[in-house]
C-alpha positions, 0 to 999 in steps of 0.5 A: 912143620904144621905144629911149628907154624901153629906155634908161630901163629899163636905167638903173634896172636895178640888176644885170646877169647875166653869162652865163658862156658869153660869158666868154673861158673860155666858162664851161667851168671853172665849176661849173654852179651858179655865177652872176656878176652885176655892178652899176654902179661907184660914183663913189668906185670910179671915182675910186679907179680913176683915182687908182690908175691907173699906166700905167707898170706892167702889174701895177698896171693889172691890180690896179686893174682887179681892184679894180673887178671885186671891188667890182662883182661879185655871186656866189651865196653858195657863191662869191666874187670869188676864184672868178672865173677870172683870164682873165675879169677884163678882160672882166667889167671892160669889162662893168662899164664898159659897164653903168655908163655905159650905153655901148658900149666899142669899139676902132679897127682902121685905119678900122674901129670894133669894139664890144667885145661877145660877138658880136665876141669871138674865142672859142677854140671850135675848140681841138682839145685842149679839144674832145677832152679836156674833161670837162663833169662835172669841168669840166676837161680830162683828159689822161694822168691830169692834170686841167687847168683855168684858175686863179682870181683867188684862186690868182693872188693866192695865188701873188703873195703867197707869192712876195713872202713867200718872195723874197729878194735872195740867191735871186731867180734861183731864184724867177724860174726856177721853173715855176708850172704847178701853178696850172693843176691846182688844180681849183676852189681859190681859195687855197693856203697858203704850205706848200702853195705851197712843196710844189707848187713842190718837186713840180712842179719837182723830183719829177715825171718828165720825162714828167709835165713834158712832159704838164703843159707840153702841157696848159698850152700848150693852155689858154693860148690862152684867155687871149688877147683878140681880136675879129673884124671884120666880115670875120671877121679876127682883131684883137688887142686889145693896146694897142687899149683905152685903159684909162686913160681908159676911164670918159670916152673910148670 
């Protein structure tokens, strides 16, 4: 009876707060006053997801997931969807699916079923670099004069848009070979102009010293593990999530 009542209450709950500490970023790179809540996906949002889903393109899949996250997240007035860290996108999306359907999302690993939830998520809490250099006041890692963070959805979008704007067939190789590591050093920005984009490419690729490039690579290499998703099974073994979540049918099969 209690379980039934709790299910009824959950059904009529309009929004759900996301605890930032449960996200893959562990909330480390968000300001203290930032709050994220989710709402249920409407029928039209789900239909649009199903219609747009293209399993032949990982870029299209991510874009389709982001459309749901943008439609179903609520942030306090100082912030918006573009302030969310890119690494947290899929986690929030799955939380939206769970909240909408009032059901768990799980993966199968051999004969074991593992629920996708914060209790089973493999957080990188033992990252020695972050534990040593993380600055809780600045919400960044501080190393040799550089402040590293994780890029926001807005920065990811800016880079994609500006690359499309500037790319030409004649100099395509140039854009492929550039380093875009500057995206990890933009503090809490959620947008950059095309002029800023070109300037940052010039600075980070051609103007800084080899020693600075080494420091930047070291910082980025130590932040990248936070972008990988895995769960822990009942024995504490790490289960990689690659190809284990059926995003195409996630609204109907779990």
